[in-house]
VEXDREN-2710 file (C-alpha; in Angstrom, 1 decimal):
% VEXDREN-2710
k/r/px/py/pz
1/MET/10.7/19.2/27.4
2/ARG/9.2/19.9/24.0
3/TYR/6.4/18.0/22.3
4/ARG/5.5/17.0/18.8
5/SER/2.2/15.7/17.3
6/LEU/2.1/12.0/16.5
7/GLY/0.8/12.2/13.0
8/ASN/-3.0/12.5/12.9
9/THR/-3.7/10.8/16.3
10/GLY/-4.0/13.9/18.4
11/LEU/-1.3/12.6/20.8
12/GLN/1.6/14.9/21.7
13/LEU/4.8/12.9/22.4
14/SER/7.8/14.3/24.2
15/GLU/10.7/14.8/21.8
16/ILE/12.8/12.4/24.0
17/GLY/11.1/9.1/24.6
18/PHE/12.0/6.4/27.1
19/GLY/13.4/3.3/25.4
20/CYS/13.0/0.1/27.4
21/GLY/15.0/-2.2/25.2
22/ASP/17.9/-4.6/25.7
23/ASN/20.6/-2.3/24.3
24/ALA/20.1/0.2/27.2
25/GLY/19.5/-2.6/29.7
26/LEU/18.1/-0.6/32.6
27/MET/14.6/-2.0/32.3
28/ILE/16.0/-5.5/31.7
29/ALA/18.8/-5.9/34.2
30/GLY/18.6/-2.9/36.6
31/SER/17.4/-3.0/40.2
32/LEU/13.7/-2.1/40.8
33/ALA/14.7/0.8/43.0
34/GLU/16.9/2.3/40.2
35/GLN/14.2/1.6/37.6
36/CYS/11.6/3.5/39.6
37/ARG/14.0/6.3/40.3
38/VAL/14.9/6.9/36.7
39/ALA/11.4/6.5/35.4
40/ALA/10.0/8.9/38.0
41/ARG/12.7/11.4/37.1
42/ALA/11.9/11.0/33.4
43/LEU/8.2/11.8/34.0
44/GLU/9.2/14.8/36.2
45/LEU/11.3/16.1/33.4
46/GLY/8.4/15.9/30.9
47/ILE/9.0/12.6/29.1
48/ASN/5.6/11.1/28.5
49/TYR/6.3/8.3/26.0
50/PHE/7.6/4.8/27.0
51/ASP/8.6/2.3/24.3
52/THR/8.7/-1.4/25.1
53/ALA/8.1/-4.8/23.4
54/ALA/7.3/-8.4/24.2
55/GLY/10.6/-9.4/22.9
56/TYR/12.8/-7.0/25.0
57/GLY/14.4/-9.2/27.6
58/SER/12.1/-12.1/26.7
59/THR/9.1/-10.2/28.2
60/ARG/11.2/-8.8/31.1
61/SER/10.9/-5.2/29.9
62/GLU/7.1/-5.3/29.8
63/GLU/6.9/-6.9/33.3
64/THR/9.3/-4.3/34.7
65/LEU/7.5/-1.4/33.1
66/GLY/4.2/-2.5/34.5
67/ARG/5.7/-3.0/37.9
68/VAL/7.5/0.3/37.9
69/LEU/4.6/2.4/36.7
70/ARG/2.4/0.8/39.4
71/GLU/5.1/1.6/42.0
72/ILE/5.3/5.2/41.1
73/SER/1.5/5.6/40.2
74/ALA/2.1/6.8/36.7
75/ARG/0.4/6.2/33.3
76/PRO/2.4/7.7/30.4
77/ILE/1.7/7.0/26.7
78/ILE/2.9/3.4/26.2
79/ASN/3.9/1.6/23.0
80/THR/4.6/-2.1/22.9
81/LYS/5.2/-4.5/20.1
82/VAL/4.3/-7.9/18.7
83/GLU/6.9/-10.3/17.2
84/ILE/5.5/-13.0/15.0
85/THR/7.3/-16.3/14.6
86/LEU/7.4/-18.5/11.5
87/GLU/4.9/-21.0/13.0
88/GLN/2.4/-18.2/13.5
89/THR/2.3/-17.0/9.9
90/THR/-0.7/-19.2/9.1
91/ASP/-2.9/-17.1/11.4
92/VAL/-1.1/-13.9/12.2
93/ALA/-4.2/-12.2/13.4
94/SER/-4.8/-14.6/16.2
95/ALA/-1.1/-14.5/17.1
96/VAL/-1.3/-10.7/17.3
97/VAL/-4.3/-10.8/19.6
98/ALA/-2.8/-13.4/21.9
99/SER/0.5/-11.5/22.1
100/VAL/-1.1/-8.2/23.0
101/GLU/-3.4/-9.7/25.6
102/SER/-0.3/-11.2/27.2
103/SER/1.4/-7.9/27.0
104/LEU/-1.5/-6.1/28.7
105/ARG/-1.3/-8.6/31.6
106/ARG/2.5/-8.0/32.0
107/LEU/2.0/-4.2/31.8
108/GLN/-1.0/-4.4/34.2
109/LEU/-3.1/-2.4/31.8
110/ASP/-6.6/-2.8/30.2
111/GLN/-5.5/-0.8/27.2
112/VAL/-2.2/0.1/25.5
113/ASP/-1.9/3.3/23.5
114/ILE/0.1/1.9/20.6
115/VAL/0.9/-1.5/19.3
116/GLU/3.5/-2.0/16.6
117/ILE/4.3/-5.0/14.5
118/HIS/8.0/-5.6/15.2
119/ASN/8.5/-7.7/12.1
120/SER/9.7/-5.7/9.1
121/PRO/8.0/-6.2/5.7
122/VAL/9.9/-7.9/2.9
123/HIS/9.2/-9.0/-0.7
124/GLN/10.8/-12.4/-0.1
125/ARG/11.7/-13.9/3.2
126/PRO/15.4/-14.7/3.4
127/THR/16.3/-18.3/4.2
128/GLU/18.5/-17.0/7.0
129/PHE/17.8/-14.0/9.1
130/SER/18.6/-12.5/12.4
131/GLY/16.3/-10.4/14.6
132/TRP/12.6/-10.5/14.2
133/LEU/11.1/-12.7/11.4
134/PRO/10.7/-10.6/8.2
135/MET/7.0/-10.8/7.1
136/LEU/5.4/-10.8/3.6
137/LEU/2.9/-8.1/2.7
138/HIS/-0.1/-10.5/2.7
139/GLU/0.9/-11.5/6.3
140/PHE/0.3/-7.8/7.2
141/LEU/-2.8/-7.0/5.1
142/GLY/-4.3/-10.3/3.9
143/PRO/-7.0/-12.4/5.6
144/SER/-5.9/-13.4/9.1
145/GLY/-3.1/-10.9/8.8
146/ALA/-1.6/-8.6/11.4
147/LEU/-3.9/-5.7/10.6
148/GLU/-6.9/-7.8/11.1
149/GLY/-5.6/-8.8/14.5
150/LEU/-4.9/-5.2/15.4
151/GLN/-8.4/-4.1/14.3
152/ARG/-10.0/-6.8/16.5
153/LEU/-8.0/-5.5/19.5
154/GLN/-9.0/-1.9/18.7
155/ALA/-12.7/-2.9/18.4
156/ASP/-12.4/-4.5/21.9
157/GLY/-10.9/-1.3/23.3
158/LYS/-7.5/-2.9/24.0
159/VAL/-5.5/-0.8/21.6
160/ARG/-5.8/2.8/20.5
161/PHE/-3.4/3.1/17.5
162/PHE/-1.2/0.8/15.4
163/GLY/2.4/1.1/14.2
164/LEU/5.2/-0.8/12.5
165/VAL/8.9/-1.1/12.7
166/ASN/11.2/-1.1/9.6
167/GLU/14.7/-2.6/9.7
168/ARG/14.8/-4.1/6.2
169/PRO/15.7/-2.8/2.7
170/ASP/12.2/-3.3/1.2
171/VAL/11.2/0.3/2.1
172/ASP/8.6/0.4/-0.6
173/LEU/6.6/-2.1/1.4
174/ALA/6.7/0.1/4.5
175/ARG/5.4/2.8/2.3
176/LYS/2.5/0.6/1.2
177/LEU/1.6/-0.1/4.8
178/ILE/1.6/3.6/5.4
179/ASP/-0.6/4.1/2.4
180/THR/-3.3/2.0/4.0
181/GLY/-4.0/4.9/6.5
182/GLU/-4.2/2.3/9.3
183/PHE/-0.8/2.9/10.8
184/SER/-0.1/6.0/12.9
185/ILE/3.6/5.6/13.7
186/ILE/6.7/3.9/12.3
187/ASN/10.0/3.2/14.2
188/VAL/13.1/3.6/12.1
189/GLN/16.8/4.0/12.6
190/TYR/18.2/7.4/11.8
191/ASN/21.6/8.7/13.0
192/LEU/24.8/10.5/12.0
193/LEU/26.3/7.2/10.8
194/ASN/23.4/6.3/8.6
195/PRO/21.1/9.2/7.8
196/SER/19.3/7.5/5.0
197/ALA/15.9/7.4/6.8
198/GLY/15.8/11.2/6.6
199/MET/17.4/11.9/3.3
200/PRO/18.7/10.2/0.1
201/VAL/21.9/8.4/0.8
202/PRO/24.6/11.1/0.5
203/GLN/26.9/10.5/-2.5
204/GLY/30.0/8.6/-1.5
205/LEU/28.5/7.3/1.8
206/GLU/28.2/3.5/2.1
207/VAL/25.5/2.3/4.5
208/PRO/24.5/-1.2/5.5
209/LEU/20.8/-0.4/5.0
210/ASP/19.2/2.3/2.8
211/ASN/16.1/3.4/4.7
212/GLY/14.8/5.3/1.6
213/ASN/14.0/8.7/3.2
214/ILE/11.1/7.1/4.9
215/ILE/10.7/9.8/7.5
216/SER/9.6/12.4/5.0
217/TYR/7.2/9.9/3.4
218/ALA/5.6/9.1/6.7
219/ALA/5.3/12.8/7.7
220/ASP/3.7/13.6/4.4
221/HIS/1.1/10.9/5.0
222/GLY/0.2/11.9/8.6
223/VAL/2.3/9.2/10.3
224/GLY/4.5/9.9/13.3
225/VAL/8.1/8.7/13.4
226/ALA/10.0/7.3/16.4
227/ILE/13.8/7.0/16.1
228/PHE/15.6/4.0/17.5
229/SER/19.3/3.6/17.7
230/PRO/19.9/7.4/17.7
231/LEU/23.4/6.8/19.0
232/ALA/24.2/4.0/16.6
233/ARG/23.7/1.4/19.3
234/GLY/25.9/3.3/21.8
235/VAL/28.7/4.1/19.5
236/LEU/28.1/7.9/19.5
237/THR/28.9/8.2/23.2
238/GLN/31.9/9.6/25.0
239/LYS/32.4/6.3/26.8
240/SER/32.5/4.2/23.7
241/ILE/34.6/6.7/21.8
242/ALA/37.2/6.8/24.6
243/ASP/37.8/3.1/25.0
244/GLY/35.2/1.0/23.1
245/SER/33.5/0.0/26.4
246/ARG/29.8/0.1/27.3
247/HIS/27.7/0.6/30.4
248/PRO/27.6/-2.6/32.5
249/LEU/23.8/-2.9/32.0
250/ALA/24.0/-2.4/28.2
251/GLY/23.1/-5.3/26.0
252/GLU/26.0/-7.1/24.4
253/GLY/24.4/-8.1/21.2
254/ILE/26.3/-5.5/19.1
255/LEU/29.6/-6.9/20.4
256/ARG/29.0/-10.3/18.7
257/ASP/30.7/-8.9/15.6
258/ARG/33.5/-7.0/17.2
259/GLN/35.1/-6.1/13.8
260/ALA/31.9/-4.4/12.7
261/TYR/31.6/-2.6/16.1
262/ASP/35.1/-1.3/15.9
263/ALA/34.5/-0.1/12.3
264/GLN/31.5/1.9/13.6
265/LEU/33.6/3.2/16.5
266/ALA/36.1/4.6/14.0
267/ARG/33.3/6.4/12.2
268/GLY/32.0/7.7/15.5
269/ARG/35.5/9.1/16.4
270/ALA/35.5/11.1/13.2
271/LEU/32.5/13.0/14.5
272/THR/34.0/14.0/17.9
273/PHE/34.5/17.6/16.6
274/LEU/30.7/18.0/17.3
275/ALA/31.4/17.8/21.0
276/ASN/32.4/21.0/22.7
277/GLU/32.1/22.9/26.0
278/ARG/28.3/23.3/25.5
279/ARG/27.4/19.7/24.5
280/THR/28.6/16.1/24.4
281/LEU/28.8/14.0/21.2
282/SER/25.7/12.2/22.3
283/GLN/23.8/15.4/22.6
284/ALA/25.0/16.6/19.2
285/ALA/23.8/13.3/17.7
286/ILE/20.3/13.6/19.2
287/ARG/20.1/17.3/18.2
288/PHE/20.9/16.3/14.6
289/ILE/17.9/14.0/14.6
290/LEU/15.6/16.6/16.1
291/MET/16.5/19.0/13.3
292/HIS/14.3/16.8/11.0
293/PRO/10.8/18.1/11.1
294/GLY/9.4/14.7/10.3
295/VAL/10.7/13.2/13.5
296/THR/8.2/12.9/16.3
297/THR/10.3/11.4/19.1
298/VAL/13.8/10.1/19.7
299/LEU/14.0/7.0/21.9
300/GLY/16.6/7.4/24.5
301/GLY/18.3/4.2/25.7
302/PHE/18.9/5.1/29.3
303/SER/21.2/2.7/31.2
304/ALA/21.5/5.1/34.1
305/MET/20.2/8.4/35.5
306/GLU/23.1/10.4/34.0
307/HIS/22.0/9.3/30.5
308/LEU/18.5/10.6/31.1
309/GLU/19.8/13.9/32.5
310/GLU/22.1/14.3/29.5
311/MET/19.4/13.6/26.9
312/VAL/16.6/15.8/28.3
313/GLN/18.8/18.9/27.8
314/VAL/18.9/18.4/24.0
315/PRO/15.6/19.8/22.9
316/ASP/16.6/23.3/24.2
317/MET/20.0/23.2/22.5
318/PRO/20.8/25.1/19.3
319/ALA/20.8/23.1/16.1
320/LEU/24.0/22.0/14.5
321/SER/25.5/25.0/12.7
322/PRO/25.9/25.1/8.9
323/ASP/29.6/24.8/9.3
324/GLU/29.2/21.7/11.4
325/MET/26.8/20.2/8.9
326/ASP/29.3/21.0/6.1
327/ARG/31.9/19.0/8.0
328/VAL/29.5/16.1/8.6
329/GLY/28.6/16.2/4.8
330/GLN/32.3/16.0/4.0
331/LEU/32.7/12.9/6.1
332/TRP/29.6/11.3/4.5
333/GLY/31.0/12.2/1.1
334/SER/34.4/10.6/1.9
335/ASN/32.7/7.5/3.5
336/PHE/34.2/8.7/6.8
337/ALA/37.8/8.7/5.5
338/THR/40.0/10.9/7.7
END
């Protein structure tokens, strides 16, 4: 395993992190024996960063991670997250404190290394939205805002560092949060199907969300970057490419819009030339991400031991070649027309 600095925190994170979310499913729906086996193996292989959230599996992920780490007597670097609801926006600070204190009980910890605000910043809250409630800037930075709550927790020794997640188009607001100097890490989506977090959107490529080259901005301001959905929510895997299926433990949320999922699969199939006798498509997809110097860690969504064993090989693999990147660029330029 290789390690990268988390911004200005002094922490060194493994280039492959352990994602404990719904999409992978292991820490939500797996057996305790298998959860312990995979987590122990991850630590043995050098993974030192585990990413969870109160909302993953409706608190199940945190409860599982706390139980598993107690069973295997381990204490890696841990990140959890707060999700603010609409009713809590009148006093976000208190809601953040209450949420983290509940998370600590579930994780069986007195202190967590990183707490992120899962709600993405927006200029104007949409009347309809899916996922976490988008939050206005003053709900982050104003009186009784999220930052105030995080600072209370830090003063009490319950949190070491703060972070945020961005899944919305108002990337300029994520930059403003970075500009405060208070946030040490940002979670963003960056993959071969949508590379806009790590570069300007390639000419000709249509993406559902322009992430505004936020990785470079974060790195320039001493903020670490964790990548979620590196395999485009499971699309960039041999199993999905072959028949569109997913691992039995994997979350089914992406399949709610089967038409959109199939469109993503078609794009993923256009990238199968990246798989060869030395690596799988998934390994190529992760290696592409690690080629960006602003990336700190890539969150692996492990549904099973074989997923872990596959991903931990990637840091030692050669980068994608210039010819391969030229072909990827051609696909981006044609909007994946084949």
